C-alpha angles and dihedrals in degrees: 000000000000119000097199132019129191114217108214096195144062144228126027095343092054088052091047091054092045091055093050091049094049091051088053093050093251120142116230137217118201121205118198146169120242088260090061099047091118096041117136096241090051090053093049101041120099090237136008135198127194108225103182151309124316101277108096092226088062097045124010092030093041102109097185091051093050093047091047090052089050092050097048093047094045099231125174098213145012124224111202096196116199126328121354106063099352095106098029106119093192091055092048089050093049092048090056093043090056092055100259128118116245108221095220141051126319117277088247093059092045089054093044095054096032091070103069094202094052092042092054092050091047098051093041089058088050094054107267116136114241136197112265109259147103119341090227143336119346109224105179140035089238091056090047091052092050094050092047090055090050098050097031133240140321099053133178121224110204138185111251090218093037139130141154093044095294118137094020123127132168122221111198097181140012088265090064098051101086095047095043092047093051094044092050092050092047093050091045092052092049096045103037108015088241122094097189112130137181135193137239138176108268108235113217104216111004129155120231107236123178131185121216111224140182130191132179138200092258096070096263126133132174139173127223097205130265138297128211110224099168097124097092140152117203089345091305116122116242105171128016132185139187129242102024115247087215100062133074125219095263094051090047094053094041097054094040094053092045093051093048090051091054095054090044090055093052093044094241118189123207136003121327141156129226111206127208141181110227124201134156093356095309132111124215122191114233106167148326123238109212096204146053113299127227088234095053085110097077091052089053090051095054096040103034089226124132102227095188090054090051090047091055093045092052091048088054089057098258123135122252110277094225139058116215091253090056094059107093123183116223125189128313135302134193130191126202118198108218115205132190091240138115104269092224107034097025090223110158115259112199118175146105121313109238110181119007128186123168119204119244142178135104115343095357117128130180119194106194140128093211125123135166108285095019114138115226103218122224095224103079145044112310098230107116104166145012121213112203122185131183131198139174087251137001095269093053089046092053093050091049091047091053091052093046093050090051089055097045113105124183112167133185097043136052113259138183092243092109090053092052091049088053096045097053090052093059114109092227091056094043089053093044089240103142143106136195092282096048098092094047089052092047093050092047090056090053 
């Protein structure tokens, strides 16, 4: 097992990784920008190294600085966390070349699944259902028009190297194709340095279902059930729950087993998530995330398994601790992502936390790096906390979540707590009757 791990991230996920390491007897090194000098994970880590000024490109995306910090502190491995360098194949490759272990998949698997066109072809050949669409990249407006006529409108034009909703445009009719195609390519070029796009049938009211997976270097692969991440704004998840209220037991077992079989066939190492759109009883692969997910917490709540611990063990060459038959699902869990944003305009709200009280009680978990007096910097993602609640069933979970949201106090900045309190009171949410467009529709009515 590793003796010392460098955490190449910030915020609540850096603190989450630190906690897992400490419980495993592993020393930690925190890297940070000057803006994060007083961050909680920096305070708690055994060692810390400043790697640059506030802009992410000069610190958390600065590969030479991260590798230098790893070298001078003598770590065994580097954990990339979520975002930043977590799905950067070049970074993973350089980490290994410099003699450190990358706590994540191989660079080859990151590249394979990072290109959405290649990923779709790969999983389709291995038996996963995919959304009808182009067989590869679409290079001209004429080709886009032809494919759209074949699969039927509306269609979705997506960046091949995309993520986070960037480089995605919907064309509802033939008149929209040219504009949507050009806008998608332009966004893709600006966001990813790659303007390659492909096309898919645009599903009208699908749910976003993802399966949590883990593979090791001994040929083992398991799944930890599914999560429903359909409550989204601009393709960004807002609320997630596990299991999905939209699936039955047979569908749940079928898609979990199929996804686990796919990563076993490709020899995947580490945690990962295969994401699907689900409509009218059918699943359609959309992408694979080759990293830890923000919403891994709800899977941990219903399985009792520490996914970060398993991720570290697998990276160290150890086999998965569990057989599929040992993974038992218990109750229901929901996560609310709390952002430092105005709950109506969604404008970012950096500032100093004045008054902070996290809810507690049975089966209530808060993953956050906040503390009274902490300054939320303006340079990074606005998510500042995750509220995770577990119950014996979905109804109990909803009641506990309502109580926990009422208790949660974050002063000094605007937050989305009022929005969450409002959302969970909506009849559609209470009944589990929602899809990926539900939140956008709800907000438009407001």
